[in-house]
C-alpha positions in Angstrom: -10.2 151.6 269.5 -11.5 155.2 269.9 -12.6 155.4 266.3 -14.5 152.2 266.4 -16.3 152.9 269.7 -17.1 156.5 268.8 -18.5 155.6 265.4 -20.6 153.0 267.2 -21.7 155.5 269.9 -20.4 153.4 272.8 -20.3 155.7 275.8 -19.0 153.0 278.2 -16.0 151.9 276.2 -15.2 155.4 275.2 -15.1 156.4 278.8 -12.8 153.5 279.6 -10.3 154.1 276.8 -10.2 157.9 276.1 -8.1 158.6 279.2 -5.7 155.9 278.3 -5.3 157.3 274.8 -4.6 160.7 276.3 -2.0 159.2 278.7 -0.4 157.3 275.8 0.2 160.6 274.0 -2.8 161.1 271.7 -3.3 164.9 271.8 -6.3 166.2 273.7 -7.6 168.2 270.7 -7.7 165.0 268.6 -9.5 163.0 271.3 -12.0 165.8 271.8 -12.6 166.2 268.0 -13.2 162.4 267.8 -15.6 162.6 270.7 -17.5 165.5 269.1 -17.3 164.1 265.5 -15.5 167.2 264.4 -12.9 167.7 261.8 -9.5 166.6 263.1 -6.7 169.1 263.6 -3.2 168.5 262.2 -3.0 164.8 262.1 0.3 163.1 261.4 0.6 160.1 259.0 -0.3 157.2 261.3 -3.1 159.1 263.0 -4.6 160.2 259.7 -4.4 156.7 258.3 -6.1 155.1 261.3 -8.8 157.7 261.7 -9.6 158.1 258.0 -9.7 154.3 257.5 -12.0 153.7 260.5 -14.3 156.6 259.9 -14.8 155.8 256.3 -15.5 152.1 257.0 -17.9 152.7 259.8 -19.8 155.4 258.0 -20.0 153.8 254.6 -19.3 150.1 255.3 -16.6 150.3 252.7 -13.1 151.7 252.3 -12.1 153.5 249.1 -9.1 152.4 247.3 -7.2 155.6 248.1 -8.0 155.3 251.8 -7.0 151.6 251.8 -3.8 152.4 249.9 -2.8 155.2 252.4 -3.3 152.9 255.4 -1.5 150.1 253.6 1.5 152.4 252.9 1.5 153.5 256.5 1.3 150.1 258.2 2.0 147.3 255.7 -0.2 144.2 255.2 0.3 142.6 258.6 -0.3 145.7 260.7 -3.3 146.8 258.6 -4.9 143.4 259.0 -4.4 143.7 262.7 -5.8 147.2 262.8 -8.9 146.0 260.8 -9.4 143.1 263.1 -9.0 145.3 266.2 -11.6 147.8 264.9 -14.0 144.9 264.2 -13.5 143.5 267.7 -14.2 146.9 269.3 -17.3 147.4 267.0 -18.6 144.0 268.3 -17.9 145.0 271.9 -19.7 148.2 271.3 -22.7 146.3 270.0 -22.8 144.2 273.1 -22.3 147.0 275.6 -24.9 149.1 273.9 -27.4 146.3 273.5 -27.2 145.4 277.2 -27.4 149.1 278.2 -24.2 149.2 280.3 -24.3 152.5 282.1 -21.4 154.8 282.6 -19.6 154.6 286.0 -20.4 157.3 288.5 -16.7 158.4 288.6 -15.4 159.3 285.2 -12.9 161.8 283.8 -14.3 162.0 280.3 -17.2 164.0 279.1 -20.0 161.7 277.8 -20.3 161.2 274.1 -22.8 163.5 272.5 -25.2 161.2 270.9 
C-alpha cells in the first residue's frame, strides 16, 4: 500500500497507513525513505521484492523481467497476482482522493509527504 500511495503522491492515504505499517513492524527508516523517495536501507527479500516491483511499475508503467522474476520467486503466482491487484486498487484510491482534494486530518502522527 505504501509504495502505491507514495508513488501516486497521496498524502491522505499515506497518513492513514504509514503508522499501521510501522506498528506492524516495517522499520521506521524504510517508511521514512519511502516517504522521502530515498534509497532504501538494508531491505530483506520480501521488502525488496515489493518495493522494487511497485516502484518500477509506477515509475515506468512496466516491470522488467528481472524484477518480475524476483517478485515471482519471492511470492509465487497467487500472491504476486494479489500484490499486483492490491497496488492497483491503492493507485485507484489515490487517484480518487487526490482528484477530490481530500485534506489531511488536523491530528496526524506522520510528516506530510514532500511533493
